[in-house]
C-alpha positions in Angstrom: 8.2 -29.8 29.9 11.3 -30.4 29.9 12.3 -28.7 33.0 15.8 -28.1 31.8 15.1 -26.5 28.8 16.7 -22.8 29.5 14.1 -19.6 29.5 14.4 -17.3 26.7 15.8 -14.6 28.7 18.6 -15.0 30.8 16.5 -12.6 33.3 13.3 -11.0 33.4 10.0 -12.8 31.6 11.0 -15.5 28.6 9.1 -18.4 27.2 9.7 -22.4 27.1 8.9 -24.3 23.9 8.4 -27.8 22.9 7.4 -29.4 19.9 3.5 -30.3 20.4 2.4 -33.4 17.8 -0.3 -35.6 17.2 0.3 -38.9 17.5 -0.9 -43.1 17.7 0.2 -44.7 21.1 3.1 -46.6 19.0 4.1 -43.5 18.9 3.6 -41.9 15.0 2.9 -39.3 13.3 -0.5 -38.9 12.6 -2.5 -35.5 11.2 -4.0 -33.6 13.8 -7.5 -33.2 12.8 -7.8 -37.3 14.7 -6.5 -35.8 17.8 -8.7 -32.3 17.8 -11.6 -34.1 18.3 -10.8 -36.2 21.1 -9.3 -33.1 23.1 -8.1 -29.9 22.9 -4.4 -29.2 21.2 -2.0 -28.5 24.5 0.2 -25.2 24.8 3.4 -25.0 22.8 4.9 -22.6 24.4 4.8 -21.5 28.1 6.3 -18.2 30.6 9.0 -18.5 32.8 11.8 -16.6 34.2 15.3 -16.3 33.8 17.8 -17.5 35.4 19.1 -14.2 36.8 16.3 -12.2 39.0 15.0 -9.3 37.4 17.1 -7.3 34.7 19.9 -5.3 34.9 18.3 -1.7 34.6 19.1 2.4 34.4 19.6 3.8 38.3 19.8 7.9 37.5 20.9 10.1 40.3 19.9 13.8 40.8 20.8 16.4 38.6 23.3 18.5 39.4 23.7 22.4 39.8 23.6 24.8 35.9 26.9 25.1 34.5 25.8 28.7 34.2 24.2 31.3 37.1 22.3 33.5 34.1 20.9 31.8 31.1 21.3 28.5 29.1 23.6 26.2 30.5 23.4 22.0 31.4 23.0 20.1 34.4 24.2 16.4 34.2 23.2 13.3 36.4 25.2 10.0 37.3 23.5 7.4 35.3 24.5 3.7 36.5 23.5 0.2 36.0 22.7 -1.7 38.4 21.3 -5.5 39.5 19.0 -6.1 40.9 20.6 -5.7 44.3 21.8 -2.3 43.0 24.8 -3.5 42.6 26.5 -1.5 39.4 27.5 -3.5 36.1 29.2 -3.6 33.4 26.3 -1.4 31.1 25.8 -3.7 28.6 24.1 -5.4 30.8 21.3 -2.4 30.2 21.4 -2.5 26.7 18.0 -3.3 26.1 16.2 -0.8 28.6 16.3 2.5 27.6 18.8 4.9 28.8 18.0 7.9 31.2 19.4 11.0 29.7 22.4 12.2 31.1 22.7 15.4 30.8 19.8 18.3 29.8 19.7 21.6 29.6 19.1 24.4 32.2 18.0 28.0 32.4 18.0 29.8 35.8 17.6 33.1 35.0 18.3 35.9 32.1 21.6 37.9 32.3 22.3 41.1 32.6 19.4 42.9 33.2 18.7 44.4 37.4 16.0 46.4 38.9 17.0 49.8 39.9 14.0 52.0 41.3 13.7 55.5 42.2 13.4 57.9 45.0 10.1 57.8 47.2 7.4 61.1 46.0 5.0 62.0 47.2 1.3 60.9 46.5 0.5 61.6 42.0 3.9 62.4 41.6 6.0 59.3 39.7 10.2 59.4 39.8 11.5 57.3 36.7 12.7 53.5 37.3 15.7 52.2 35.3 17.2 48.8 34.3 20.4 48.5 34.2 22.4 46.4 31.8 25.6 44.8 31.3 25.7 43.3 28.1 22.0 44.3 26.2 19.3 46.8 26.4 15.7 45.9 25.7 14.4 45.9 22.8 12.6 49.3 21.5 14.8 51.1 24.6 18.0 53.2 23.9 20.4 53.7 26.1 20.0 57.0 28.5 23.7 58.0 27.0 25.9 57.2 23.9 28.0 54.5 25.9 26.0 54.7 28.7 24.3 51.2 30.4 20.7 53.1 32.1 18.1 52.9 30.6 14.4 54.4 31.2 11.6 51.9 30.9 8.6 53.4 32.0 7.8 55.1 35.4 6.7 54.4 39.1 3.4 56.4 40.4 3.1 55.8 44.6 0.2 56.1 46.1 0.6 57.0 50.7 1.1 53.0 51.6 1.1 51.4 48.7 3.8 49.8 46.8 5.1 51.3 43.3 3.4 49.8 40.7 5.0 50.7 36.2 2.7 52.6 34.6 4.4 51.3 31.5 7.4 49.0 30.5 
């Protein structure tokens, strides 16, 4: 194969190809069957590496903070097309690579819900447990008073030396 024939890829792996035919000693082309009787047909294609070495690829940074402190938000990360030396190159050099996402959804915690506990009582007695909500009332529970923000969700039963446990929520 002619070493001056360029690789089909400018970077990464590609192929070089050549024509292969059956010829007489004088160079006249003959039917391939005549040559195959004497020896196998040589390959007309082989792998090669492009002169540019490894192809540029996407490099993704770490994810940033979620845009919202509660509920659904978005987070971002830096994305660059880099060469084999990790130097940034134009994005057009990475067009054959799958581009990773730069933005994704995130959820940190539910909004507007906080726990509120009652006073401790003697064993076997209970105290109300309430849930305060700035903007919403849980399904199936109504506010304690019109326009109120505190609702009773269940009761806490305590045992000496134990943690409270929810009876009903």
